[in-house]
All heavy atoms as atom14 arrays in JSON, in Angstrom:
{
  "sequence": "MAQKNQNQTKRDLRVGTWNVRSLYRAGAFKELVKEADRYSIDLVAIQNRGCQIAEY",
  "atom14_mask": [
    [1, 1, 1, 1, 1, 1, 1, 1, 0, 0, 0, 0, 0, 0],
    [1, 1, 1, 1, 1, 0, 0, 0, 0, 0, 0, 0, 0, 0],
    [1, 1, 1, 1, 1, 1, 1, 1, 1, 0, 0, 0, 0, 0],
    [1, 1, 1, 1, 1, 1, 1, 1, 1, 0, 0, 0, 0, 0],
    [1, 1, 1, 1, 1, 1, 1, 1, 0, 0, 0, 0, 0, 0],
    [1, 1, 1, 1, 1, 1, 1, 1, 1, 0, 0, 0, 0, 0],
    [1, 1, 1, 1, 1, 1, 1, 1, 0, 0, 0, 0, 0, 0],
    [1, 1, 1, 1, 1, 1, 1, 1, 1, 0, 0, 0, 0, 0],
    [1, 1, 1, 1, 1, 1, 1, 0, 0, 0, 0, 0, 0, 0],
    [1, 1, 1, 1, 1, 1, 1, 1, 1, 0, 0, 0, 0, 0],
    [1, 1, 1, 1, 1, 1, 1, 1, 1, 1, 1, 0, 0, 0],
    [1, 1, 1, 1, 1, 1, 1, 1, 0, 0, 0, 0, 0, 0],
    [1, 1, 1, 1, 1, 1, 1, 1, 0, 0, 0, 0, 0, 0],
    [1, 1, 1, 1, 1, 1, 1, 1, 1, 1, 1, 0, 0, 0],
    [1, 1, 1, 1, 1, 1, 1, 0, 0, 0, 0, 0, 0, 0],
    [1, 1, 1, 1, 0, 0, 0, 0, 0, 0, 0, 0, 0, 0],
    [1, 1, 1, 1, 1, 1, 1, 0, 0, 0, 0, 0, 0, 0],
    [1, 1, 1, 1, 1, 1, 1, 1, 1, 1, 1, 1, 1, 1],
    [1, 1, 1, 1, 1, 1, 1, 1, 0, 0, 0, 0, 0, 0],
    [1, 1, 1, 1, 1, 1, 1, 0, 0, 0, 0, 0, 0, 0],
    [1, 1, 1, 1, 1, 1, 1, 1, 1, 1, 1, 0, 0, 0],
    [1, 1, 1, 1, 1, 1, 0, 0, 0, 0, 0, 0, 0, 0],
    [1, 1, 1, 1, 1, 1, 1, 1, 0, 0, 0, 0, 0, 0],
    [1, 1, 1, 1, 1, 1, 1, 1, 1, 1, 1, 1, 0, 0],
    [1, 1, 1, 1, 1, 1, 1, 1, 1, 1, 1, 0, 0, 0],
    [1, 1, 1, 1, 1, 0, 0, 0, 0, 0, 0, 0, 0, 0],
    [1, 1, 1, 1, 0, 0, 0, 0, 0, 0, 0, 0, 0, 0],
    [1, 1, 1, 1, 1, 0, 0, 0, 0, 0, 0, 0, 0, 0],
    [1, 1, 1, 1, 1, 1, 1, 1, 1, 1, 1, 0, 0, 0],
    [1, 1, 1, 1, 1, 1, 1, 1, 1, 0, 0, 0, 0, 0],
    [1, 1, 1, 1, 1, 1, 1, 1, 1, 0, 0, 0, 0, 0],
    [1, 1, 1, 1, 1, 1, 1, 1, 0, 0, 0, 0, 0, 0],
    [1, 1, 1, 1, 1, 1, 1, 0, 0, 0, 0, 0, 0, 0],
    [1, 1, 1, 1, 1, 1, 1, 1, 1, 0, 0, 0, 0, 0],
    [1, 1, 1, 1, 1, 1, 1, 1, 1, 0, 0, 0, 0, 0],
    [1, 1, 1, 1, 1, 0, 0, 0, 0, 0, 0, 0, 0, 0],
    [1, 1, 1, 1, 1, 1, 1, 1, 0, 0, 0, 0, 0, 0],
    [1, 1, 1, 1, 1, 1, 1, 1, 1, 1, 1, 0, 0, 0],
    [1, 1, 1, 1, 1, 1, 1, 1, 1, 1, 1, 1, 0, 0],
    [1, 1, 1, 1, 1, 1, 0, 0, 0, 0, 0, 0, 0, 0],
    [1, 1, 1, 1, 1, 1, 1, 1, 0, 0, 0, 0, 0, 0],
    [1, 1, 1, 1, 1, 1, 1, 1, 0, 0, 0, 0, 0, 0],
    [1, 1, 1, 1, 1, 1, 1, 1, 0, 0, 0, 0, 0, 0],
    [1, 1, 1, 1, 1, 1, 1, 0, 0, 0, 0, 0, 0, 0],
    [1, 1, 1, 1, 1, 0, 0, 0, 0, 0, 0, 0, 0, 0],
    [1, 1, 1, 1, 1, 1, 1, 1, 0, 0, 0, 0, 0, 0],
    [1, 1, 1, 1, 1, 1, 1, 1, 1, 0, 0, 0, 0, 0],
    [1, 1, 1, 1, 1, 1, 1, 1, 0, 0, 0, 0, 0, 0],
    [1, 1, 1, 1, 1, 1, 1, 1, 1, 1, 1, 0, 0, 0],
    [1, 1, 1, 1, 0, 0, 0, 0, 0, 0, 0, 0, 0, 0],
    [1, 1, 1, 1, 1, 1, 0, 0, 0, 0, 0, 0, 0, 0],
    [1, 1, 1, 1, 1, 1, 1, 1, 1, 0, 0, 0, 0, 0],
    [1, 1, 1, 1, 1, 1, 1, 1, 0, 0, 0, 0, 0, 0],
    [1, 1, 1, 1, 1, 0, 0, 0, 0, 0, 0, 0, 0, 0],
    [1, 1, 1, 1, 1, 1, 1, 1, 1, 0, 0, 0, 0, 0],
    [1, 1, 1, 1, 1, 1, 1, 1, 1, 1, 1, 1, 0, 0]
  ],
  "atom14_positions": [
    [[0.86, -1.19, 0.0], [0.03, 0.0, -0.03], [0.92, 1.26, 0.0], [1.91, 1.23, 0.72], [-0.88, -0.06, 1.23], [-2.03, 0.97, 1.12], [-3.15, 0.87, 2.57], [-4.28, -0.4, 2.08], [0.0, 0.0, 0.0], [0.0, 0.0, 0.0], [0.0, 0.0, 0.0], [0.0, 0.0, 0.0], [0.0, 0.0, 0.0], [0.0, 0.0, 0.0]],
    [[0.56, 2.24, -0.77], [1.25, 3.44, -0.94], [1.2, 4.29, 0.34], [0.14, 4.35, 0.98], [0.83, 4.26, -2.1], [0.0, 0.0, 0.0], [0.0, 0.0, 0.0], [0.0, 0.0, 0.0], [0.0, 0.0, 0.0], [0.0, 0.0, 0.0], [0.0, 0.0, 0.0], [0.0, 0.0, 0.0], [0.0, 0.0, 0.0], [0.0, 0.0, 0.0]],
    [[2.29, 4.87, 0.73], [2.29, 5.72, 1.95], [1.74, 7.1, 1.61], [2.12, 7.74, 0.61], [3.74, 5.85, 2.45], [3.83, 6.6, 3.76], [5.26, 6.62, 4.25], [6.23, 6.27, 3.53], [5.44, 7.1, 5.49], [0.0, 0.0, 0.0], [0.0, 0.0, 0.0], [0.0, 0.0, 0.0], [0.0, 0.0, 0.0], [0.0, 0.0, 0.0]],
    [[0.88, 7.57, 2.44], [0.28, 8.93, 2.25], [1.23, 9.99, 2.75], [1.88, 9.81, 3.78], [-1.05, 9.04, 3.02], [-2.16, 8.17, 2.36], [-3.41, 8.52, 3.13], [-4.54, 7.64, 2.47], [-5.84, 7.92, 3.14], [0.0, 0.0, 0.0], [0.0, 0.0, 0.0], [0.0, 0.0, 0.0], [0.0, 0.0, 0.0], [0.0, 0.0, 0.0]],
    [[1.26, 11.1, 2.06], [2.06, 12.26, 2.41], [1.28, 13.0, 3.52], [0.16, 13.53, 3.25], [2.31, 13.16, 1.21], [3.18, 14.35, 1.6], [3.49, 14.56, 2.75], [3.63, 15.08, 0.63], [0.0, 0.0, 0.0], [0.0, 0.0, 0.0], [0.0, 0.0, 0.0], [0.0, 0.0, 0.0], [0.0, 0.0, 0.0], [0.0, 0.0, 0.0]],
    [[1.75, 13.08, 4.72], [1.09, 13.71, 5.84], [0.95, 15.21, 5.73], [0.22, 15.83, 6.43], [1.64, 13.3, 7.18], [1.53, 11.81, 7.41], [2.09, 11.44, 8.78], [2.51, 12.27, 9.53], [2.07, 10.18, 9.11], [0.0, 0.0, 0.0], [0.0, 0.0, 0.0], [0.0, 0.0, 0.0], [0.0, 0.0, 0.0], [0.0, 0.0, 0.0]],
    [[1.68, 15.76, 4.76], [1.7, 17.29, 4.58], [0.56, 17.71, 3.63], [0.31, 18.86, 3.52], [3.04, 17.76, 4.03], [4.13, 17.62, 5.08], [3.88, 17.63, 6.29], [5.35, 17.41, 4.62], [0.0, 0.0, 0.0], [0.0, 0.0, 0.0], [0.0, 0.0, 0.0], [0.0, 0.0, 0.0], [0.0, 0.0, 0.0], [0.0, 0.0, 0.0]],
    [[-0.1, 16.7, 2.99], [-1.12, 17.12, 2.06], [-2.44, 17.43, 2.91], [-2.71, 16.85, 3.91], [-1.48, 15.91, 1.13], [-0.42, 15.63, 0.14], [-0.86, 14.45, -0.81], [-1.63, 13.64, -0.48], [-0.25, 14.45, -1.96], [0.0, 0.0, 0.0], [0.0, 0.0, 0.0], [0.0, 0.0, 0.0], [0.0, 0.0, 0.0], [0.0, 0.0, 0.0]],
    [[-3.13, 18.5, 2.36], [-4.39, 18.96, 2.96], [-5.46, 18.79, 1.95], [-5.41, 19.32, 0.79], [-4.23, 20.46, 3.39], [-3.09, 20.58, 4.29], [-5.45, 20.84, 4.1], [0.0, 0.0, 0.0], [0.0, 0.0, 0.0], [0.0, 0.0, 0.0], [0.0, 0.0, 0.0], [0.0, 0.0, 0.0], [0.0, 0.0, 0.0], [0.0, 0.0, 0.0]],
    [[-6.58, 18.11, 2.32], [-7.71, 18.05, 1.43], [-8.55, 19.31, 1.65], [-8.65, 19.81, 2.77], [-8.55, 16.85, 1.75], [-7.93, 15.63, 1.34], [-8.92, 14.46, 1.6], [-8.35, 13.15, 1.08], [-9.32, 12.04, 1.23], [0.0, 0.0, 0.0], [0.0, 0.0, 0.0], [0.0, 0.0, 0.0], [0.0, 0.0, 0.0], [0.0, 0.0, 0.0]],
    [[-9.15, 19.82, 0.54], [-10.06, 20.96, 0.58], [-11.0, 20.91, -0.55], [-10.72, 20.31, -1.6], [-9.33, 22.3, 0.66], [-8.7, 22.73, -0.65], [-8.02, 24.14, -0.45], [-7.97, 24.85, -1.65], [-8.74, 25.83, -2.02], [-9.59, 26.32, -1.08], [-8.72, 26.44, -3.15], [0.0, 0.0, 0.0], [0.0, 0.0, 0.0], [0.0, 0.0, 0.0]],
    [[-12.09, 21.46, -0.4], [-13.17, 21.5, -1.42], [-12.81, 22.5, -2.47], [-12.19, 23.49, -2.23], [-14.53, 21.82, -0.84], [-15.06, 20.82, 0.12], [-14.72, 19.64, -0.05], [-15.83, 21.18, 0.98], [0.0, 0.0, 0.0], [0.0, 0.0, 0.0], [0.0, 0.0, 0.0], [0.0, 0.0, 0.0], [0.0, 0.0, 0.0], [0.0, 0.0, 0.0]],
    [[-13.2, 22.17, -3.74], [-12.97, 23.06, -4.86], [-14.37, 23.64, -5.17], [-15.32, 22.94, -5.44], [-12.45, 22.31, -6.09], [-12.34, 23.13, -7.37], [-11.27, 24.16, -7.17], [-11.96, 22.21, -8.53], [0.0, 0.0, 0.0], [0.0, 0.0, 0.0], [0.0, 0.0, 0.0], [0.0, 0.0, 0.0], [0.0, 0.0, 0.0], [0.0, 0.0, 0.0]],
    [[-14.48, 24.96, -5.07], [-15.77, 25.63, -5.32], [-15.75, 26.16, -6.75], [-14.88, 26.92, -7.11], [-15.93, 26.77, -4.34], [-15.95, 26.19, -2.85], [-16.37, 27.17, -1.94], [-17.83, 27.31, -2.02], [-18.59, 27.84, -1.12], [-18.02, 28.33, -0.02], [-19.88, 27.94, -1.24], [0.0, 0.0, 0.0], [0.0, 0.0, 0.0], [0.0, 0.0, 0.0]],
    [[-16.74, 25.76, -7.5], [-16.89, 26.12, -8.93], [-18.16, 26.96, -9.13], [-19.2, 26.6, -8.54], [-16.94, 24.87, -9.82], [-17.07, 25.22, -11.28], [-15.66, 24.01, -9.56], [0.0, 0.0, 0.0], [0.0, 0.0, 0.0], [0.0, 0.0, 0.0], [0.0, 0.0, 0.0], [0.0, 0.0, 0.0], [0.0, 0.0, 0.0], [0.0, 0.0, 0.0]],
    [[-18.11, 27.92, -9.95], [-19.26, 28.81, -10.3], [-19.32, 28.98, -11.79], [-18.37, 28.75, -12.54], [0.0, 0.0, 0.0], [0.0, 0.0, 0.0], [0.0, 0.0, 0.0], [0.0, 0.0, 0.0], [0.0, 0.0, 0.0], [0.0, 0.0, 0.0], [0.0, 0.0, 0.0], [0.0, 0.0, 0.0], [0.0, 0.0, 0.0], [0.0, 0.0, 0.0]],
    [[-20.48, 29.39, -12.27], [-20.69, 29.76, -13.72], [-21.16, 31.16, -13.87], [-21.84, 31.69, -13.0], [-21.69, 28.78, -14.39], [-22.93, 28.9, -13.8], [-21.19, 27.32, -14.28], [0.0, 0.0, 0.0], [0.0, 0.0, 0.0], [0.0, 0.0, 0.0], [0.0, 0.0, 0.0], [0.0, 0.0, 0.0], [0.0, 0.0, 0.0], [0.0, 0.0, 0.0]],
    [[-20.9, 31.75, -15.04], [-21.32, 33.14, -15.31], [-21.69, 33.22, -16.77], [-20.94, 32.7, -17.62], [-20.17, 34.1, -14.96], [-20.65, 35.52, -14.77], [-20.81, 36.46, -15.7], [-21.0, 36.07, -13.52], [-21.26, 37.61, -15.08], [-21.42, 37.46, -13.81], [-21.11, 35.71, -12.21], [-21.79, 38.33, -12.78], [-21.51, 36.57, -11.22], [-21.84, 37.83, -11.53]],
    [[-22.76, 33.87, -17.07], [-23.17, 33.99, -18.49], [-22.35, 35.17, -19.11], [-22.39, 36.27, -18.65], [-24.71, 34.34, -18.48], [-25.2, 34.32, -19.91], [-24.52, 34.2, -20.87], [-26.56, 34.5, -20.06], [0.0, 0.0, 0.0], [0.0, 0.0, 0.0], [0.0, 0.0, 0.0], [0.0, 0.0, 0.0], [0.0, 0.0, 0.0], [0.0, 0.0, 0.0]],
    [[-21.69, 34.82, -20.24], [-20.82, 35.79, -20.91], [-21.5, 37.03, -21.37], [-20.92, 38.1, -21.4], [-20.07, 35.11, -22.06], [-20.96, 34.84, -23.25], [-18.87, 35.95, -22.5], [0.0, 0.0, 0.0], [0.0, 0.0, 0.0], [0.0, 0.0, 0.0], [0.0, 0.0, 0.0], [0.0, 0.0, 0.0], [0.0, 0.0, 0.0], [0.0, 0.0, 0.0]],
    [[-22.79, 36.93, -21.73], [-23.5, 38.05, -22.26], [-23.63, 39.17, -21.25], [-23.7, 40.38, -21.52], [-24.95, 37.69, -22.76], [-24.85, 36.91, -24.01], [-26.26, 36.61, -24.55], [-26.1, 35.87, -25.78], [-27.15, 35.64, -26.54], [-28.38, 36.03, -26.23], [-27.03, 34.89, -27.63], [0.0, 0.0, 0.0], [0.0, 0.0, 0.0], [0.0, 0.0, 0.0]],
    [[-23.71, 38.77, -19.92], [-23.85, 39.82, -18.89], [-22.51, 40.55, -18.69], [-22.5, 41.61, -18.02], [-24.32, 39.12, -17.61], [-23.39, 38.25, -17.09], [0.0, 0.0, 0.0], [0.0, 0.0, 0.0], [0.0, 0.0, 0.0], [0.0, 0.0, 0.0], [0.0, 0.0, 0.0], [0.0, 0.0, 0.0], [0.0, 0.0, 0.0], [0.0, 0.0, 0.0]],
    [[-21.47, 40.02, -19.2], [-20.13, 40.64, -19.05], [-19.99, 41.86, -20.01], [-18.94, 42.59, -19.94], [-18.96, 39.71, -19.24], [-18.86, 38.65, -18.13], [-17.74, 37.69, -18.46], [-18.59, 39.3, -16.81], [0.0, 0.0, 0.0], [0.0, 0.0, 0.0], [0.0, 0.0, 0.0], [0.0, 0.0, 0.0], [0.0, 0.0, 0.0], [0.0, 0.0, 0.0]],
    [[-20.92, 42.08, -20.95], [-20.78, 43.2, -21.85], [-21.03, 44.54, -21.21], [-20.66, 45.56, -21.75], [-21.72, 43.01, -23.07], [-21.36, 41.85, -23.96], [-22.29, 41.0, -24.48], [-19.99, 41.61, -24.34], [-22.01, 39.95, -25.33], [-19.64, 40.55, -25.16], [-20.66, 39.77, -25.67], [-20.36, 38.74, -26.43], [0.0, 0.0, 0.0], [0.0, 0.0, 0.0]],
    [[-21.74, 44.53, -20.09], [-22.04, 45.73, -19.39], [-20.79, 46.37, -18.84], [-19.84, 45.63, -18.33], [-23.05, 45.49, -18.29], [-24.4, 45.07, -18.74], [-25.36, 45.0, -17.52], [-24.79, 44.79, -16.22], [-24.65, 43.52, -15.71], [-25.07, 42.5, -16.3], [-24.11, 43.5, -14.47], [0.0, 0.0, 0.0], [0.0, 0.0, 0.0], [0.0, 0.0, 0.0]],
    [[-20.73, 47.71, -18.66], [-19.62, 48.4, -18.06], [-19.58, 47.95, -16.53], [-20.57, 47.91, -15.85], [-19.81, 49.9, -18.16], [0.0, 0.0, 0.0], [0.0, 0.0, 0.0], [0.0, 0.0, 0.0], [0.0, 0.0, 0.0], [0.0, 0.0, 0.0], [0.0, 0.0, 0.0], [0.0, 0.0, 0.0], [0.0, 0.0, 0.0], [0.0, 0.0, 0.0]],
    [[-18.38, 47.54, -16.09], [-18.15, 47.2, -14.69], [-18.58, 45.76, -14.37], [-18.46, 45.36, -13.22], [0.0, 0.0, 0.0], [0.0, 0.0, 0.0], [0.0, 0.0, 0.0], [0.0, 0.0, 0.0], [0.0, 0.0, 0.0], [0.0, 0.0, 0.0], [0.0, 0.0, 0.0], [0.0, 0.0, 0.0], [0.0, 0.0, 0.0], [0.0, 0.0, 0.0]],
    [[-19.07, 45.01, -15.34], [-19.55, 43.67, -15.04], [-18.41, 42.75, -14.7], [-18.61, 41.83, -13.79], [-20.26, 43.13, -16.29], [0.0, 0.0, 0.0], [0.0, 0.0, 0.0], [0.0, 0.0, 0.0], [0.0, 0.0, 0.0], [0.0, 0.0, 0.0], [0.0, 0.0, 0.0], [0.0, 0.0, 0.0], [0.0, 0.0, 0.0], [0.0, 0.0, 0.0]],
    [[-17.23, 42.85, -15.21], [-16.15, 42.0, -14.87], [-15.72, 42.2, -13.36], [-15.5, 41.26, -12.69], [-14.95, 42.14, -15.78], [-13.92, 41.14, -15.49], [-13.99, 39.8, -15.83], [-12.67, 41.51, -14.79], [-13.03, 38.84, -15.61], [-11.77, 40.57, -14.48], [-11.85, 39.27, -14.91], [0.0, 0.0, 0.0], [0.0, 0.0, 0.0], [0.0, 0.0, 0.0]],
    [[-15.77, 43.46, -12.99], [-15.44, 43.71, -11.53], [-16.46, 43.15, -10.64], [-16.16, 42.58, -9.54], [-15.34, 45.23, -11.33], [-14.14, 45.85, -11.87], [-14.05, 47.33, -11.49], [-12.8, 47.96, -12.08], [-12.66, 49.33, -11.71], [0.0, 0.0, 0.0], [0.0, 0.0, 0.0], [0.0, 0.0, 0.0], [0.0, 0.0, 0.0], [0.0, 0.0, 0.0]],
    [[-17.77, 43.12, -11.1], [-18.85, 42.45, -10.34], [-18.62, 40.97, -10.25], [-18.83, 40.35, -9.22], [-20.2, 42.78, -11.02], [-21.39, 42.09, -10.33], [-22.69, 42.38, -11.05], [-22.69, 43.25, -11.99], [-23.64, 41.74, -10.72], [0.0, 0.0, 0.0], [0.0, 0.0, 0.0], [0.0, 0.0, 0.0], [0.0, 0.0, 0.0], [0.0, 0.0, 0.0]],
    [[-18.21, 40.34, -11.32], [-17.89, 38.93, -11.35], [-16.81, 38.61, -10.33], [-16.9, 37.65, -9.51], [-17.46, 38.46, -12.77], [-16.84, 37.05, -12.86], [-17.77, 36.01, -12.43], [-16.37, 36.84, -14.31], [0.0, 0.0, 0.0], [0.0, 0.0, 0.0], [0.0, 0.0, 0.0], [0.0, 0.0, 0.0], [0.0, 0.0, 0.0], [0.0, 0.0, 0.0]],
    [[-15.7, 39.37, -10.37], [-14.62, 39.16, -9.42], [-15.11, 39.31, -7.97], [-14.75, 38.55, -7.09], [-13.42, 40.07, -9.75], [-12.39, 40.02, -8.62], [-12.79, 39.75, -11.13], [0.0, 0.0, 0.0], [0.0, 0.0, 0.0], [0.0, 0.0, 0.0], [0.0, 0.0, 0.0], [0.0, 0.0, 0.0], [0.0, 0.0, 0.0], [0.0, 0.0, 0.0]],
    [[-15.89, 40.33, -7.73], [-16.47, 40.6, -6.34], [-17.33, 39.39, -5.88], [-17.14, 38.97, -4.78], [-17.24, 41.84, -6.39], [-17.86, 42.2, -5.09], [-18.62, 43.53, -5.25], [-19.49, 43.84, -4.04], [-20.34, 45.03, -4.26], [0.0, 0.0, 0.0], [0.0, 0.0, 0.0], [0.0, 0.0, 0.0], [0.0, 0.0, 0.0], [0.0, 0.0, 0.0]],
    [[-18.17, 38.92, -6.78], [-19.03, 37.74, -6.41], [-18.23, 36.5, -6.21], [-18.52, 35.76, -5.25], [-20.1, 37.58, -7.46], [-21.11, 38.65, -7.48], [-21.94, 38.81, -6.19], [-22.5, 37.77, -5.7], [-22.07, 39.93, -5.62], [0.0, 0.0, 0.0], [0.0, 0.0, 0.0], [0.0, 0.0, 0.0], [0.0, 0.0, 0.0], [0.0, 0.0, 0.0]],
    [[-17.23, 36.25, -7.02], [-16.38, 35.04, -6.87], [-15.73, 35.05, -5.53], [-15.55, 34.1, -4.84], [-15.41, 34.93, -8.06], [0.0, 0.0, 0.0], [0.0, 0.0, 0.0], [0.0, 0.0, 0.0], [0.0, 0.0, 0.0], [0.0, 0.0, 0.0], [0.0, 0.0, 0.0], [0.0, 0.0, 0.0], [0.0, 0.0, 0.0], [0.0, 0.0, 0.0]],
    [[-15.22, 36.27, -5.16], [-14.5, 36.44, -3.82], [-15.53, 36.3, -2.73], [-15.26, 35.62, -1.75], [-13.87, 37.83, -3.8], [-13.0, 37.94, -2.57], [-12.21, 36.99, -2.26], [-13.0, 39.05, -1.94], [0.0, 0.0, 0.0], [0.0, 0.0, 0.0], [0.0, 0.0, 0.0], [0.0, 0.0, 0.0], [0.0, 0.0, 0.0], [0.0, 0.0, 0.0]],
    [[-16.69, 36.85, -2.87], [-17.73, 36.81, -1.84], [-18.14, 35.34, -1.47], [-18.33, 34.99, -0.36], [-18.95, 37.59, -2.35], [-20.16, 37.53, -1.37], [-21.21, 38.44, -1.89], [-22.54, 37.9, -1.41], [-23.67, 38.25, -1.89], [-23.74, 39.13, -2.85], [-24.74, 37.77, -1.48], [0.0, 0.0, 0.0], [0.0, 0.0, 0.0], [0.0, 0.0, 0.0]],
    [[-18.21, 34.48, -2.57], [-18.59, 33.13, -2.36], [-17.4, 32.13, -2.26], [-17.57, 30.94, -2.34], [-19.56, 32.69, -3.49], [-20.95, 33.33, -3.33], [-21.28, 34.42, -4.11], [-21.87, 32.79, -2.43], [-22.52, 35.03, -3.99], [-23.09, 33.35, -2.29], [-23.43, 34.49, -3.08], [-24.69, 35.05, -2.96], [0.0, 0.0, 0.0], [0.0, 0.0, 0.0]],
    [[-16.23, 32.74, -2.24], [-14.99, 31.91, -2.14], [-14.89, 30.91, -3.3], [-14.55, 29.76, -3.16], [-14.87, 31.18, -0.84], [-14.87, 32.07, 0.22], [0.0, 0.0, 0.0], [0.0, 0.0, 0.0], [0.0, 0.0, 0.0], [0.0, 0.0, 0.0], [0.0, 0.0, 0.0], [0.0, 0.0, 0.0], [0.0, 0.0, 0.0], [0.0, 0.0, 0.0]],
    [[-15.24, 31.39, -4.56], [-15.17, 30.56, -5.71], [-13.74, 30.38, -6.15], [-13.01, 31.35, -6.32], [-16.02, 31.23, -6.86], [-17.48, 31.36, -6.49], [-15.95, 30.32, -8.18], [-18.26, 30.09, -6.14], [0.0, 0.0, 0.0], [0.0, 0.0, 0.0], [0.0, 0.0, 0.0], [0.0, 0.0, 0.0], [0.0, 0.0, 0.0], [0.0, 0.0, 0.0]],
    [[-13.32, 29.17, -6.42], [-11.94, 28.89, -6.87], [-11.85, 28.88, -8.41], [-10.84, 29.22, -8.97], [-11.52, 27.52, -6.39], [-11.46, 27.4, -4.88], [-10.8, 28.25, -4.23], [-12.07, 26.48, -4.32], [0.0, 0.0, 0.0], [0.0, 0.0, 0.0], [0.0, 0.0, 0.0], [0.0, 0.0, 0.0], [0.0, 0.0, 0.0], [0.0, 0.0, 0.0]],
    [[-12.94, 28.5, -9.12], [-12.96, 28.34, -10.51], [-14.28, 28.83, -11.09], [-15.31, 28.46, -10.63], [-12.74, 26.88, -10.96], [-12.8, 26.6, -12.39], [-11.63, 27.15, -13.16], [-12.84, 25.05, -12.62], [0.0, 0.0, 0.0], [0.0, 0.0, 0.0], [0.0, 0.0, 0.0], [0.0, 0.0, 0.0], [0.0, 0.0, 0.0], [0.0, 0.0, 0.0]],
    [[-14.23, 29.83, -11.98], [-15.42, 30.36, -12.65], [-15.47, 29.92, -14.16], [-14.51, 30.3, -14.86], [-15.46, 31.91, -12.51], [-16.7, 32.46, -13.24], [-15.48, 32.33, -11.08], [0.0, 0.0, 0.0], [0.0, 0.0, 0.0], [0.0, 0.0, 0.0], [0.0, 0.0, 0.0], [0.0, 0.0, 0.0], [0.0, 0.0, 0.0], [0.0, 0.0, 0.0]],
    [[-16.53, 29.33, -14.5], [-16.71, 28.92, -15.91], [-17.58, 30.03, -16.59], [-18.63, 30.28, -16.17], [-17.42, 27.57, -16.03], [0.0, 0.0, 0.0], [0.0, 0.0, 0.0], [0.0, 0.0, 0.0], [0.0, 0.0, 0.0], [0.0, 0.0, 0.0], [0.0, 0.0, 0.0], [0.0, 0.0, 0.0], [0.0, 0.0, 0.0], [0.0, 0.0, 0.0]],
    [[-16.94, 30.7, -17.62], [-17.69, 31.75, -18.32], [-18.32, 31.07, -19.52], [-17.56, 30.53, -20.33], [-16.75, 32.9, -18.68], [-16.23, 33.51, -17.38], [-17.48, 33.89, -19.5], [-15.17, 34.61, -17.6], [0.0, 0.0, 0.0], [0.0, 0.0, 0.0], [0.0, 0.0, 0.0], [0.0, 0.0, 0.0], [0.0, 0.0, 0.0], [0.0, 0.0, 0.0]],
    [[-19.62, 31.19, -19.67], [-20.26, 30.5, -20.84], [-21.38, 31.35, -21.44], [-21.82, 32.29, -20.83], [-20.92, 29.21, -20.29], [-21.89, 29.41, -19.14], [-22.31, 28.04, -18.57], [-22.22, 27.05, -19.2], [-22.78, 28.09, -17.37], [0.0, 0.0, 0.0], [0.0, 0.0, 0.0], [0.0, 0.0, 0.0], [0.0, 0.0, 0.0], [0.0, 0.0, 0.0]],
    [[-21.76, 30.97, -22.67], [-22.84, 31.63, -23.34], [-24.02, 30.67, -23.31], [-23.96, 29.62, -23.99], [-22.45, 31.98, -24.75], [-23.58, 32.68, -25.52], [-24.67, 32.86, -25.04], [-23.32, 33.07, -26.74], [0.0, 0.0, 0.0], [0.0, 0.0, 0.0], [0.0, 0.0, 0.0], [0.0, 0.0, 0.0], [0.0, 0.0, 0.0], [0.0, 0.0, 0.0]],
    [[-25.07, 30.95, -22.6], [-26.17, 30.08, -22.5], [-27.34, 30.52, -23.34], [-28.51, 30.24, -22.96], [-26.6, 30.01, -20.98], [-25.56, 29.42, -20.09], [-25.91, 29.3, -18.7], [-27.28, 28.94, -18.56], [-28.03, 28.96, -17.53], [-27.47, 29.37, -16.37], [-29.28, 28.61, -17.42], [0.0, 0.0, 0.0], [0.0, 0.0, 0.0], [0.0, 0.0, 0.0]],
    [[-27.11, 31.06, -24.46], [-28.18, 31.49, -25.34], [-28.95, 30.29, -25.87], [-28.34, 29.27, -26.18], [0.0, 0.0, 0.0], [0.0, 0.0, 0.0], [0.0, 0.0, 0.0], [0.0, 0.0, 0.0], [0.0, 0.0, 0.0], [0.0, 0.0, 0.0], [0.0, 0.0, 0.0], [0.0, 0.0, 0.0], [0.0, 0.0, 0.0], [0.0, 0.0, 0.0]],
    [[-30.19, 30.44, -26.12], [-31.04, 29.35, -26.71], [-31.01, 29.44, -28.21], [-31.24, 30.49, -28.76], [-32.45, 29.47, -26.14], [-33.52, 28.26, -26.69], [0.0, 0.0, 0.0], [0.0, 0.0, 0.0], [0.0, 0.0, 0.0], [0.0, 0.0, 0.0], [0.0, 0.0, 0.0], [0.0, 0.0, 0.0], [0.0, 0.0, 0.0], [0.0, 0.0, 0.0]],
    [[-30.78, 28.39, -28.88], [-30.78, 28.3, -30.32], [-31.86, 27.29, -30.76], [-31.93, 26.22, -30.19], [-29.48, 27.9, -30.91], [-28.36, 28.96, -30.55], [-27.02, 28.54, -31.14], [-26.86, 27.5, -31.71], [-26.02, 29.35, -30.95], [0.0, 0.0, 0.0], [0.0, 0.0, 0.0], [0.0, 0.0, 0.0], [0.0, 0.0, 0.0], [0.0, 0.0, 0.0]],
    [[-32.62, 27.64, -31.78], [-33.61, 26.76, -32.32], [-33.02, 26.0, -33.52], [-32.56, 26.63, -34.46], [-34.9, 27.52, -32.68], [-35.48, 28.22, -31.47], [-35.9, 26.63, -33.34], [-36.59, 29.18, -31.82], [0.0, 0.0, 0.0], [0.0, 0.0, 0.0], [0.0, 0.0, 0.0], [0.0, 0.0, 0.0], [0.0, 0.0, 0.0], [0.0, 0.0, 0.0]],
    [[-33.12, 24.72, -33.45], [-32.6, 23.94, -34.6], [-33.59, 23.91, -35.72], [-34.82, 23.88, -35.54], [-32.35, 22.49, -34.22], [0.0, 0.0, 0.0], [0.0, 0.0, 0.0], [0.0, 0.0, 0.0], [0.0, 0.0, 0.0], [0.0, 0.0, 0.0], [0.0, 0.0, 0.0], [0.0, 0.0, 0.0], [0.0, 0.0, 0.0], [0.0, 0.0, 0.0]],
    [[-33.08, 24.05, -37.01], [-34.01, 24.0, -38.12], [-33.94, 22.6, -38.7], [-32.94, 21.9, -38.76], [-33.44, 24.96, -39.23], [-33.56, 26.41, -38.82], [-33.05, 27.38, -39.96], [-33.24, 26.93, -41.07], [-32.6, 28.49, -39.56], [0.0, 0.0, 0.0], [0.0, 0.0, 0.0], [0.0, 0.0, 0.0], [0.0, 0.0, 0.0], [0.0, 0.0, 0.0]],
    [[-35.16, 22.09, -39.04], [-35.26, 20.78, -39.57], [-35.62, 20.77, -40.99], [-36.35, 21.52, -41.52], [-36.4, 20.02, -38.81], [-36.07, 19.75, -37.38], [-36.44, 20.64, -36.4], [-35.22, 18.69, -37.02], [-36.18, 20.41, -35.06], [-34.87, 18.48, -35.69], [-35.37, 19.35, -34.74], [-35.05, 19.16, -33.4], [0.0, 0.0, 0.0], [0.0, 0.0, 0.0]]
  ]
}
């Protein structure tokens, strides 16, 4: 059995998402950083969640 490193610390990874369209507003990126800090987010996924209708 492999020996565990006793200096390792386990911690949770906090992930959040943000809609890219809302970043077009002035000051929106600063708001994103503020909210990520407020919720202790480690990783923010920036995405475009627009709805598209498929043509058949």
